[in-house]
C-alpha positions in Angstrom: 86.8 121.6 190.2 85.7 124.9 191.6 83.3 125.4 194.5 80.7 127.0 192.2 80.9 124.0 189.9 80.3 121.6 192.9 77.5 123.6 194.3 75.8 123.7 190.9 76.2 119.8 190.7 74.6 119.5 194.3 71.6 121.7 193.2 71.0 119.8 190.0 71.4 116.5 191.7 69.0 117.5 194.5 66.4 118.4 191.9 66.8 115.0 190.0 66.6 112.7 193.1 63.7 114.6 194.5 61.6 113.6 191.6 59.9 110.2 192.5 61.2 107.4 190.3 60.8 103.6 190.5 63.1 103.3 193.5 61.3 106.0 195.5 57.9 104.3 194.5 59.3 101.0 195.9 60.6 102.6 199.2 57.2 104.3 199.7 55.3 101.2 198.9 57.2 99.2 201.4 56.9 102.0 204.1 53.1 102.0 203.6 52.6 98.2 203.5 55.4 97.0 205.8 56.4 100.0 208.0 59.2 102.3 208.3 61.8 99.8 209.4 61.1 97.7 206.2 61.4 100.9 204.2 64.8 101.7 205.6 66.1 98.2 204.5 64.9 99.3 201.0 66.9 102.6 201.4 70.1 100.4 201.9 69.3 98.7 198.7 68.8 101.9 196.8 72.3 103.0 198.0 73.9 99.7 196.8 72.1 100.0 193.6 73.5 103.6 193.0 77.0 102.3 193.9 76.7 99.5 191.2 75.6 102.0 188.6 78.7 104.1 189.5 81.0 101.2 189.3 79.5 100.0 186.0 79.8 103.4 184.5 83.3 103.9 185.7 84.2 100.7 184.3 83.2 101.8 180.7 80.2 99.7 180.5 78.0 102.6 180.8 79.4 103.9 177.5 78.6 100.7 176.0 75.2 100.8 177.2 74.6 104.3 176.0 75.8 103.4 172.6 73.9 100.0 172.2 70.3 100.4 171.6 69.7 96.6 172.0 71.5 96.4 175.4 69.7 99.4 176.7 66.4 97.8 175.6 67.1 94.5 177.2 68.2 96.0 180.7 65.1 98.3 180.5 62.7 95.4 180.0 64.3 93.3 182.5 64.0 96.1 185.1 60.4 96.9 184.0 59.4 93.2 184.3 60.9 93.0 187.8 59.0 96.1 188.9 55.7 94.6 187.6 56.4 91.3 189.4 57.0 93.1 192.7 53.7 95.1 192.1 51.8 92.0 191.6 53.4 90.4 194.6 52.1 93.5 196.6 48.8 93.3 195.3 48.5 89.7 196.5 50.2 90.3 199.8 48.4 90.1 203.1 48.5 93.2 205.1 50.2 92.8 208.4 49.0 95.5 211.0 51.9 94.6 213.4 54.7 95.1 210.9 56.0 98.4 212.2 59.1 98.4 214.2 61.2 95.3 213.3 62.0 93.2 210.2 63.1 89.6 210.3 66.7 89.1 208.9 65.4 87.0 206.0 62.8 89.6 205.0 65.2 92.6 205.5 67.7 90.8 203.2 65.0 90.4 200.6 63.9 94.0 200.7 67.5 95.1 200.3 68.0 92.9 197.3 64.7 94.1 195.7 65.7 97.8 196.0 69.1 97.0 194.7 67.9 95.2 191.7 65.4 97.8 190.8 68.0 100.6 191.1 70.9 98.8 189.5 68.6 97.6 186.5 67.6 101.2 185.7 69.7 101.8 182.5 69.2 105.4 182.9 70.9 105.5 186.2 74.0 103.9 184.6 74.0 106.3 181.6 73.3 109.2 184.0 76.8 108.9 185.5 78.6 109.1 182.1 76.3 111.7 180.6 75.4 114.0 183.4 78.4 114.0 185.9 81.1 114.9 183.5 79.4 118.2 182.7 80.5 119.3 186.1 84.0 118.1 185.9 87.1 120.2 185.4 88.8 118.9 182.1 92.1 120.3 183.2 92.2 118.3 186.5 92.4 114.5 187.0 89.2 112.8 186.4 89.0 110.1 188.9 89.1 112.2 192.1 86.4 114.4 190.7 84.2 111.5 189.5 84.5 109.9 193.1 83.6 113.3 194.9 80.7 113.9 192.6 79.5 110.3 192.5 79.7 110.2 196.3 77.8 113.4 196.6 75.0 112.0 194.4 75.0 108.8 196.2 74.5 110.7 199.6 71.7 112.9 198.2 69.9 109.8 196.7 70.1 107.9 200.0 69.0 110.8 202.0 66.1 111.5 199.7 65.0 107.9 199.7 65.3 107.9 203.5 63.2 111.0 203.8 60.4 109.5 201.7 60.7 106.3 203.9 60.3 108.4 207.1 57.4 110.3 205.9 55.4 107.3 204.5 56.4 105.2 207.5 55.1 108.0 209.8 51.8 107.8 207.9 51.8 104.0 208.1 52.0 104.2 212.1 48.6 105.8 212.2 46.9 103.0 210.0 45.9 99.9 211.8 42.6 98.8 210.0 43.3 95.6 207.8 40.8 96.9 205.2 42.7 100.2 204.9 46.1 98.4 204.7 44.6 96.1 202.0 43.7 99.2 199.9 47.3 100.6 200.5 48.7 97.4 199.2 46.5 97.6 196.1 47.4 101.3 195.5 51.2 100.5 196.1 51.1 97.5 193.8 49.4 99.4 191.1 52.0 102.2 191.4 54.8 99.8 191.0 53.2 98.2 188.0 52.8 101.5 186.5 56.3 102.4 187.3 57.3 99.2 185.4 55.3 100.1 182.5 56.8 103.5 182.5 60.3 102.1 182.6 59.4 99.9 179.7 58.3 102.9 177.7 61.3 105.2 178.4 63.7 106.0 175.8 67.4 106.8 175.7 68.2 110.5 176.0 
């Protein structure tokens, strides 16, 4: 794999991860409702979810998913339903003005798990690794080392992007202390997550 090909992959991947999707919406919602520390827990879950998608794709299950309309639909609706459920939970949550600097271990684990599930259950993420990544691989060179390099690069970019969103949204959250304002943030965040779930349910295979 040439340097030019690798740089082209980095550029294309950067553009892709910058576009806000369900995982970014979840990170931002957690940053605004719970603070930066909570959002960073979600970022860990995003990374784990992308690793899961990579492993599933490399194991060959991504090809099965890409070929099976029924399996794609099932995974899509499960992920969409989970996003909507999280959005409803955020709509009903009581705002906590003090949740800024620390996250209880139990809550942190829950936030990591939520982000992991949202990321891993996105069928387009799994299909992405078998449809997009190979376009930047040298067919004359061994596939596994290239897949690992490109996959790790995409993973790093995705995590850095989610962390940047978490940092920015968390910085905004630090200046918000009024409970009434936080309540509206929860409503907006919950509505955005529900909308993300509906968009996920409506998406089609490429």
